C-alpha positions in Angstrom: -63.1 -10.4 -38.1 -60.9 -10.4 -35.1 -59.6 -13.9 -36.0 -59.4 -13.0 -39.6 -57.4 -15.7 -41.6 -55.3 -16.6 -38.7 -53.5 -19.8 -38.8 -52.5 -19.7 -35.2 -55.9 -19.2 -33.5 -57.3 -22.3 -32.0 -60.5 -22.6 -33.9 -61.8 -25.5 -31.7 -62.1 -22.6 -29.0 -64.1 -20.3 -31.2 -67.4 -21.0 -29.6 -66.0 -20.3 -26.1 -64.3 -17.2 -27.4 -67.4 -15.8 -29.0 -69.6 -16.2 -25.9 -67.0 -13.8 -24.2 -67.5 -11.1 -26.6 -69.6 -8.0 -25.6 -71.3 -5.3 -27.3 -69.1 -2.5 -29.0 -70.2 0.8 -27.7 -71.7 3.3 -30.2 -68.9 5.9 -29.3 -66.1 3.5 -30.2 -67.8 2.8 -33.4 -68.3 6.5 -34.2 -64.7 7.1 -33.3 -63.4 4.3 -35.5 -65.6 5.6 -38.5 -64.8 9.1 -37.7 -68.6 10.0 -37.6 -68.9 13.9 -37.4 -65.2 14.2 -36.8 -65.3 12.2 -33.7 -62.0 10.3 -34.1 -59.3 11.0 -31.6 -56.7 13.4 -32.3 -53.3 14.1 -30.6 -53.2 17.7 -29.6 -49.7 17.6 -28.0 -47.1 15.4 -29.6 -44.5 16.4 -27.0 -45.7 13.5 -24.9 -44.0 11.1 -27.3 -40.5 12.6 -27.1 -38.1 9.8 -26.2 -40.7 7.3 -25.4 -40.1 3.7 -26.6 -43.0 2.3 -28.6 -43.2 -1.2 -30.0 -45.8 -1.9 -32.7 -46.2 -5.6 -33.5 -48.3 -6.8 -36.4 -49.3 -10.3 -37.5 -49.4 -11.5 -41.2 -53.1 -12.2 -41.0 -54.4 -9.3 -38.9 -57.3 -7.7 -41.0 -57.6 -4.8 -38.6 -53.9 -3.8 -38.9 -52.3 -4.1 -42.4 -48.6 -4.0 -42.5 -48.5 -0.7 -44.3 -50.8 1.2 -41.9 -48.8 -0.1 -38.8 -45.5 0.9 -40.4 -47.0 4.4 -41.2 -48.1 4.7 -37.4 -44.5 3.8 -36.4 -43.0 6.2 -39.0 -45.3 9.0 -37.7 -44.5 8.3 -33.9 -40.9 8.5 -34.8 -41.4 11.9 -36.5 -43.0 13.0 -33.2 -39.7 12.1 -31.3 -40.8 8.5 -30.1 -38.3 5.8 -30.2 -40.7 3.6 -32.1 -40.2 0.2 -33.6 -42.2 -1.7 -35.9 -42.0 -5.5 -36.1 -43.7 -7.6 -38.8 -43.9 -11.1 -37.3 -42.9 -12.9 -40.5 -39.7 -11.0 -40.6 -39.1 -12.7 -37.2 -40.0 -16.1 -38.3 -43.5 -15.9 -36.8 -46.1 -16.6 -39.3 -49.9 -16.9 -39.4 -51.0 -14.6 -36.8 -54.1 -12.6 -36.7 -55.4 -9.7 -34.4 -56.0 -12.1 -31.3 -52.2 -12.9 -31.1 -51.9 -13.4 -27.3 -54.8 -16.1 -27.7 -53.1 -17.9 -30.5 -51.1 -21.1 -30.2 -47.8 -19.3 -30.6 -48.5 -16.6 -28.0 -45.6 -17.7 -25.8 -43.2 -16.8 -28.7 -44.8 -13.5 -29.2 -44.7 -12.8 -25.5 -41.0 -13.7 -25.5 -40.3 -11.2 -28.2 -42.3 -8.4 -26.4 -40.3 -9.2 -23.1 -37.1 -9.1 -24.7 -37.9 -5.8 -26.4 -39.1 -4.5 -22.8 -35.9 -5.8 -21.3 -33.8 -3.9 -23.9 -35.6 -0.8 -23.4 -35.6 -1.0 -19.5 -39.4 -1.0 -19.3 -40.3 -4.4 -17.7 -40.1 -2.8 -14.2 -42.3 0.0 -15.4 -45.0 -2.3 -16.8 -45.0 -4.4 -13.7 -45.2 -1.4 -11.3 -48.1 0.2 -13.2 
């Protein structure tokens, strides 16, 4: 599920990767499925005002279809965030699933993210966190 139909994930490393996976806690599963209304809700959207947010999505990510992540970016913008949605194929980056930073072209993805951080003067903030 995390790898999906990625054409960039090094399948020869799948056994090593799956050995590193751990149990997903029941609370997280309940939140994801909104069991008994347990899904997280943002009470105060003022925290988004003026905050830069980058959402990146790969073409083969089963967990994050393009239309859903675009809607998240649109919602964040409506709350006052300076959000930007990047669909990798529009940038010439194709075939990535959910585990993009473990995939063969992760350097290209990291470069895109670092460039965005530089443009939004956030690299120093991330490094000092």
